[in-house]
N, C-alpha and C positions, 0 to 999 in steps of 0.2 A: 585465613583470618590472622591478622597481625596481633601479636601479644605486646603488652606494654613492657618495655625494657626496665622500667623503674619499679615494677611490681615484684621483682625477684629479691629485693632486700628483706632481710629478716633480723629479728633480735634487736640489740642495742643500736646497730647500724641504721636500721629502719627508723627507730625512734629519734636518733640524732638527726638524720636527714629530714624527717618530718618537722622537727623543731626548727631547723635552719630554713626550710621552706616557709614555715609559719612566720618566722621573724622577717624574712624577705617580703612576705605579703603585707605585714604590718607596716614596714618601712615604705613600701610602695604605695599603699593606700593613704598613708599619712602624707606622703609627698604630693600625691596627685588629687586628693579629694578634700576640698575645703570643708564640706559638711562634716566629714570624719574628724578633721582637726578641731572644728568648733565643738563637736560632741565630746572629744577628748578633753578640751579645755574646761568645759562644764563639769565633766566627770572628775577632773583633777581638783576642782574647787569643792565639789560636793562630797567626794570620798572621805576626806577627813571629818567633815561635818556628820556624815553618816556614822562613822565609827565613834565619834564623840557623843552624838545625840542618842544613838541606839542604846536602849537600856539592857538588852540581852542579845544573845547570838541570833535569835530569830529576827528581831527588828533590824539588826545590822545586816543580816543576810538579805532581807527584803529590800532594804535601801540600796545596798551595793549591787545586788542582783538586778534591780531595775536599771541601774546605770550601765551595767555590763550588757543587758539585753538590748539597749539602744545601740551600743557599739557593734554587737553581733549582727543586728538587723541591718545596720548601715554597711557592714562588710559584705553581707549577702546581696544587698541592693547594688553595691558597687560592682560586685562580680557579675550580676545580671546585666547591668549597664555596659560593662566592658565586653561581655560576650555578644550582646546585641550590636554594639558598635563594631566589633570584629567582623561580624557578618556583613553589615552594610550601614552606611550613614544615610541612605535613602529613606525617606518617610515611608512607613508601612504600618498598617493597623495593628498587626501582631507585635511589632517592635514597640509601638506606643503602649499597647496593652501591657507588655512585660515590664516596661519601665515604670508605667503608672502603678502597677501592682506592687513593684518593689518599693516605690515611694510611699504607697499606702501602708505597707508593712512597717516602714520606718515611722510614719505618722502614728500608727497604732502603738508601737513600742514607746514613743514619746508620751502619748496619752496615758499609757500604762504607768510610766514613771511618774508623771504628774499626779495621777490618782493616788499612787502609793505614797509619794512624798506629801501630798495634800492631806490624806487621811492621817498620816503620822504627825504632821505638824499641827493639824487641827486638834488631835488628841492631846498633844503636848501642851498646847496653848490654852486648853479649856480645863 
């Protein structure tokens, strides 16, 4: 059985390398996924609004957290899509199912964000 040569890192070196890999991932997904860029743009617009409109830390955390959840879900969906595409571009029921489920997860996170922001704005306006 082969061992992963990257698993031997420990301590601050491991943390540093993990940070660099994470930043590489963010750059890569931003460059290659238009949906992620669109969601980042929406997040950049809504983040200051969330911090300004939220009356306390809990409200701000819910508003900001709902924005971050969309980005997290999109990252995972993009990872699923890249993995499926790495295996084959040929149509296959399991590949379709994996991509559809990833897309559904993004949709649910967007609905979650809309519900949280909707409740918040409704409460603020009434």
